[in-house]
C-alpha positions in Angstrom: 223.6 -8.7 -95.4 220.4 -9.6 -93.5 219.0 -12.7 -95.1 216.6 -14.6 -92.9 214.6 -17.8 -93.8 210.8 -17.9 -93.6 209.2 -18.7 -90.3 207.6 -22.1 -90.1 203.8 -21.8 -90.1 200.9 -24.0 -89.4 198.4 -24.6 -92.3 195.9 -22.0 -91.1 198.6 -19.3 -91.0 200.0 -20.4 -94.4 196.5 -19.9 -95.8 196.3 -16.4 -94.4 199.7 -15.6 -95.8 198.7 -16.8 -99.2 195.5 -14.8 -99.1 197.4 -11.6 -98.3 200.2 -12.2 -100.7 197.8 -12.9 -103.6 195.7 -9.8 -102.7 198.8 -7.6 -102.5 200.1 -9.0 -105.8 196.7 -8.3 -107.5 196.8 -4.6 -106.5 200.5 -4.2 -107.3 201.5 -3.4 -103.7 204.2 -6.1 -103.8 206.0 -7.9 -106.7 207.7 -11.3 -106.8 211.4 -11.5 -107.0 212.8 -13.8 -109.7 214.8 -16.8 -108.8 217.9 -15.5 -110.7 218.0 -12.2 -108.8 220.7 -11.8 -106.1 218.8 -11.2 -102.8 220.8 -9.9 -99.9 217.9 -8.9 -97.6 214.9 -11.0 -96.7 212.5 -10.5 -93.8 210.2 -13.3 -92.7 206.4 -12.5 -92.6 204.1 -12.8 -89.7 200.3 -12.8 -89.4 199.1 -10.4 -86.8 195.5 -10.0 -85.7 193.9 -6.6 -85.4 190.2 -6.3 -84.4 189.6 -9.9 -85.5 191.1 -9.4 -89.0 194.5 -10.8 -90.1 197.2 -8.5 -91.3 200.5 -9.5 -93.1 203.5 -7.9 -91.5 207.2 -8.2 -92.3 209.3 -8.8 -89.2 211.3 -5.6 -89.8 213.1 -5.3 -86.5 216.6 -5.5 -88.0 215.8 -2.8 -90.6 214.0 -0.7 -87.9 217.1 -0.8 -85.7 219.1 0.9 -88.4 216.5 3.5 -89.3 216.7 7.0 -88.0 213.4 7.9 -86.2 211.0 10.3 -88.0 209.9 12.6 -85.1 206.8 14.0 -86.9 204.2 14.3 -84.1 201.3 11.8 -83.9 198.2 13.5 -82.4 197.3 12.7 -78.9 193.9 11.0 -78.7 192.6 13.0 -75.7 193.3 16.2 -77.7 191.3 14.9 -80.6 188.4 13.8 -78.3 188.2 17.4 -76.9 187.6 18.7 -80.4 184.7 16.3 -80.9 182.9 17.1 -77.6 180.5 19.7 -79.0 179.8 17.9 -82.3 176.4 16.5 -83.1 177.5 14.6 -86.1 180.7 12.6 -86.4 181.9 10.5 -89.3 185.1 8.3 -89.2 186.6 7.3 -92.5 189.4 4.8 -92.7 192.0 4.9 -95.4 191.9 1.5 -97.1 195.1 -0.5 -96.4 196.5 2.6 -94.7 200.3 2.8 -95.2 200.1 0.7 -98.4 198.7 3.7 -100.2 202.0 5.5 -100.3 204.6 4.3 -102.7 208.3 3.7 -101.9 211.3 4.8 -103.9 212.7 2.1 -106.2 216.1 2.1 -104.4 214.2 1.4 -101.1 212.4 -1.7 -102.4 215.4 -4.0 -102.0 215.3 -3.2 -98.2 211.6 -4.2 -98.1 211.8 -7.8 -99.2 209.8 -10.4 -97.5 210.1 -14.2 -97.6 207.5 -16.8 -97.0 206.7 -20.4 -98.1 205.5 -18.9 -101.5 208.8 -17.2 -102.3 210.5 -13.7 -102.0 208.6 -10.5 -102.7 209.3 -6.8 -102.4 207.0 -4.0 -101.4 206.3 -1.3 -103.8 204.3 0.5 -101.1 205.0 1.3 -97.4 204.5 -1.9 -95.4 203.0 -2.4 -92.0 205.7 -2.9 -89.4 208.1 -0.2 -90.7 209.3 2.0 -87.9 208.5 5.4 -89.5 205.3 4.4 -91.4 202.9 6.0 -88.9 204.8 9.4 -88.8 205.3 9.4 -92.5 201.6 8.7 -93.2 200.5 11.3 -90.6 202.6 13.9 -92.3 201.2 13.0 -95.7 197.6 13.2 -94.5 198.2 16.5 -92.5 199.6 18.0 -95.7 196.7 16.8 -97.9 194.0 18.0 -95.5 195.8 21.1 -94.1 193.0 23.5 -94.9 190.2 21.2 -93.5 192.1 20.7 -90.3 192.8 24.4 -89.9 189.1 25.2 -90.5 188.3 23.1 -87.4 186.0 20.4 -88.6 188.5 17.5 -89.2 190.9 15.5 -87.1 193.5 13.2 -88.6 194.9 10.3 -86.7 197.3 8.4 -89.0 195.0 6.7 -91.4 191.7 7.8 -89.8 189.8 10.8 -91.0 187.3 12.1 -88.5 184.8 14.7 -89.7 182.7 16.5 -87.1 180.0 19.2 -87.2 177.1 20.8 -85.4 174.6 20.7 -88.4 173.7 18.0 -90.8 174.0 20.3 -93.8 177.6 21.2 -92.9 178.4 17.6 -92.3 177.2 16.4 -95.7 179.2 19.3 -97.3 182.3 18.3 -95.3 182.1 14.7 -96.3 181.6 15.6 -100.0 184.6 17.9 -99.8 186.9 15.2 -98.3 185.8 12.6 -100.8 186.3 15.1 -103.7 189.8 15.7 -102.4 190.6 11.9 -102.2 189.5 11.1 -105.7 192.1 13.0 -107.8 195.0 11.8 -105.6 193.6 8.2 -105.6 193.4 8.1 -101.8 191.1 5.1 -101.2 188.6 5.1 -98.3 187.3 1.8 -96.9 183.6 1.5 -97.3 183.4 -1.2 -94.6 183.9 1.1 -91.7 
């Protein structure tokens, strides 16, 4: 049994936690655990900052210590940059909420319970902070966009889709092709980036 209490948090941090919890509840990426449910595992949440934006993270170290590593390869950045060297046009698309786009199996949800001053919640999607999340997401994206990667005009880096080309006409066609592939599988792309 791994049941940890919530971390104490200052008012500013509690407001950030509330913002993220409410947002994740609204889009069904987490769900609240009822007060009468037996809860053996809870993980306190943290707020981390990434490029000036806050991110909710479960402190999943205990779970990660018992998790067998997924050895799926993550691309090396210098290798990706080599591919972009001759490109005249480059577009970077970011998958909105990255890992959260992939659901988790119902029997796994009880391992992904978080606790904060608002109560206990469980993830219905892969959370940030999970040991194998990057490798799992990279594998999923490589599988979805296998043809495009093999054709040599796309690079995948976890939740970033990088499209490159030498002509504008090809570039527009590639972007349309990627977006057309994202729509039926409900892969959401962030319009902010």
